[in-house]
N, C-alpha and C positions, 0 to 999 in steps of 0.2 A: 906295285905290281913288283915281283920278282924279276932278276935275267933270267930271259930264255934258255943261257946258259947252264943254269945253275937246272933245270929242267931236264936238258939237257942228259949232262953229266947224273942226277938223279936216276935216269931210265938205265943211262949205263949201269950206274949201280947196283939197280935192282937185278938187271940181267945176269951180273955177278951173285947176284944168293944176298946182295945187301937188306934186310928189314929195316933199320932206319931208312933209309931213301924212301921207301916203300911208307915209312908212318911223315919224311919230310913231305911230298906231295900229298899225301893223305890231310894233313892238317893245312899246308896250303889249296888248297882244292875245293874238298866239300863242302865251303861256306856258298862257293860259286855251283856246285854239281846239284849238293840237296835240294834248292827252289829247282830247278828243274824237273827230276825226276818227281818232287811233291805235286808240282804243277798237272805233269799229265797223271801221275795215279791217283792224288787227289787223298790219301791215305797215308801217316805217318807211318805206321809199321810197312806199310808196300814199299814208301820211298825210302825207307831203310834199308827194306831186303834187299832190292834195286840196287842199291848204293853197295851193300857189300857185294852185290854180284860182277858191280865193276870195278874194284878193287881188287878181287878175288883175279879179274879178268888181268886187270891192268898187273899184278904180282904173274900170274904164269907167263903171259903173252906180251910185257914189254918190249920186245922185239919185234911186232908187229907195225909198231907205230915208224910212220917215214915222212922226217920231217918237210921234206919234198910237196908233201899233200895240207902242210900248216903248222901254227905253232902244236905245243903240249897240250895250253888248255884248248884248243879246239879239239883233237882227239879225244879228250877224256870228255869233252861236252858232247860229241859224236858216238861216243862208248858207252856216256849215262843214259842219252836219249834211246839208243838202241836194245838197253839192256831194258828201261821202263818201258817202250813200249811192247818188248817182249812177254814183258810180267803183265801188263794190263789186258792184252791179248788174249794171257792164258787166266785171268779173273775175269773173262766174260760172265760168267754165274754171281758175280758179286759186283756188279757196276754199281746197283744200288746202293750197296753200303760204300762206296767208292764217291760217288758224289757227293756222300754229306761233307763239311769240314771237321776238322778235330779242332775244338776251339783251343787244344793246349798253343797248335803254333811249331814254330819250327824250333829245333832244341839249338841253346846258346851255342856260338860257336868260341873254339878255345882260344883262337886268335883274334883280336882286334883287327891288326891293321887289313888281313886275310876279310874281315868283315867288310871292313870300309872299303876299301877295291871293288870287291863284290857287290856292296850296295853301289860305287861310284861304274860298274861295267852295269849292274840292272836299270841304273838310271838313265843311263846314256844308252843301249838299247830299248828303253822303254819309251825315249823322248823322238828316239829313231822310229821305231813304229808307227810312232802316232804322228810323224809326218806323210805316211806313205795317204795314197789314196785308199778309201774305209776296205773295196772288193780285194784292194790287193795285200793287208792288211791280213782281211778274213782268211785268206786262202794260206797266208804263210801258216798261221795261227795253228789254222786245221791239218795242213800237213806235219806241222814242230810238234804239237802235243796231242793231236789223236791220230797220228800216224796216217792218213790216209791217201790214198793215191790221188793223183789230179782225176782219174775218171772219176773214184769215190768222192770226190769233192764235187765235181762237175754236177753228178746224180745231184747229188745233197741241196747242190745252188741251184740246178735247174737251169745251169747255162751250158754252154757250148766250151767240150770239149778244148780247142785251140783257143776260145775265149781264158780258161781257165791258167792255161800255160801260161800266155800272155803277160793276165794278173801276176801270175807267179814271176816269169821272169823281170818282168816292170819290177814289181817289189823286191827282187833282190838283187839287181842292179842299182837301185836306189840306196838300199842300205848297205851295197859295198862306198858308194859315193860318200854316207854319212858316218860310215865305220869304216875306214881304213883298215886292212888288214896288220899294217905295220904299227898300229898302236893298240894291237891286239897278243902280239907276241912281248 
């Protein structure tokens, strides 16, 4: 992974209108962001459209990044998740088509080191999720990938809202222990 100060410099250059800074961030983070959008949207074209929205938002609103709230990578993941969930909700009439897996899979990434870093992060997250209690993992996956609220999750799982909130809190606490923030920046 790159030095976090490189990411901050890129964002400052972006604010000044430097398109090369956007290209650097795009090359560095698209291999990490695309699988998130793909998992939420299930369709390659929809994931690509969501990522285009992400990069347009980054281009237009890079000044909204607040380093006190997390790393650039975390911010980009949050923007990606938000745009993908927005697109998912707006495509309600196409949900049946989205549930089909595209046999083409992911497009190859241009940067092998970014692919390796993305794979390493993905493996660490999968390993950390595997250590969670099944209900903790389930509520986190539903909230993250489907965008459901805790109330909606409680209804789906036929569990009390307080229990769902406890599972969520316990799962997130455990993930924080297993994936310290210092290792992501």
